[in-house]
N, C-alpha and C positions, 0 to 999 in steps of 0.2 A: 810612303810614310809610316812613321811609327804611329801603332794603336792608342800608347798612352797619350801620346801629343795632340792627339783630335779629340780623347776625351777632356783635356785642360785647355785646350781652344775653347768648347763650348759651356765652359765654368762648372762643370760637375767632377766633383773630387770622387774619384773612383774608390776611393777606399771606405764610404759609405754606402752601404745599400738601401733603396726606397724602401723595402720593408724597416728597416733599423729607423728610419726618420720617421715613417707613419707612425709606429709602435710607439715612440718618445711622444708623438705629439698626442696622443689619447690615451696617457698615464694617469689613472686617477691617485690621489694623493692617499694617505693613510684616511684622513679625517673624512676626506668623500666616502671612499669605502666604507667607513664606519657609518654614516650618515645614510648611506644606501641601504646598508645590510638591516639597520634600526628601523627605518622606513617599511622595508619590504617585509620583518618579521611582525610590524604593525598592520599591516595589510594581510599578512597569514592569519593574522588572530582577530581581527573583524569578520572575516571571511567564515572564520571557523563558528566564531559567536553566531556569525546569521544563520547557520547552514545548523547550529543545533537550535535555537528560535524555529526553524522550519521544523524541524522533526518532531520540537516537543509541540507544536500548533497541530499538525499532522496528528500526533498521538491523543494529543485531547479531541480532537473531530472523531478519532475512530472510536475512542471509549465511550463519548455521547451519543454515536451510535448505536454501539453496543449495550448501553442501558436502553436506550429507545425499544430496539429490538427485542429485549429479554422482557422488557413492558408491553409490548403488543404479543408477543407469546403465551404470557400469563391471561392474558384480556380473551385471549382465541381458547385457550384452555379451559376459562368462565364459561365462555359460549358455548362450548360443546359438552360441558357439563350439565348448562343450562337444556342445552337441544336434547341430549340424554335421558334431561328428567323428563320433559316434555313429551317423549315417545315411550316412556318405558309402561309396562303393560300394566301397574297399579293406578297411574295416574290417568291411564286409557280407561280401565274400570271403572276407577272412581268419576269421572266427569259424568256430567249431566246428559249428554249425547247419548253416551254406553248404556247408561239405563230405561232410555227412550226408545230402545231398541227393539226387535222382537225377537223370543225366545226361539231355540231352535228345537222343536219336538223331538225329532229321530234322527241323530246326527249320525253321517257317514265318512271315514275318512280316507284319501287313497294314501298309499304307503308307496312308495318306488322304491326299488332295492337294487342297488349298483352292484353289481358279480364281481367287480373288479375290489371292491372294498369289504366284503361280506365273508364270513366264513361259512364254507360249506360242509353239513355233516355227512 
């Protein structure tokens, strides 16, 4: 038998491919495409604003932590200054417990010389 005759008996017209008919069923109109693109642009805009908000919040938190760190460093330097003042020689000499100590009658000093760092004549 002829192949075209068999196709006509099954009810399919051989001139239209199945891909063409599927494409015609899924075609969007101009209005639907426009609405879809506007919706997608709107979603991307909302996402962009959300990302900007997240980054701004992180920046604010980092700035707050940086200010707190600078304050703690300043307090640490003040404490180091107070420690240095407490350990200074004038503070130790003028203190009450230093005046109650016995005086040295015949002081002798131990001097160590490092041969690597001294000049030899």
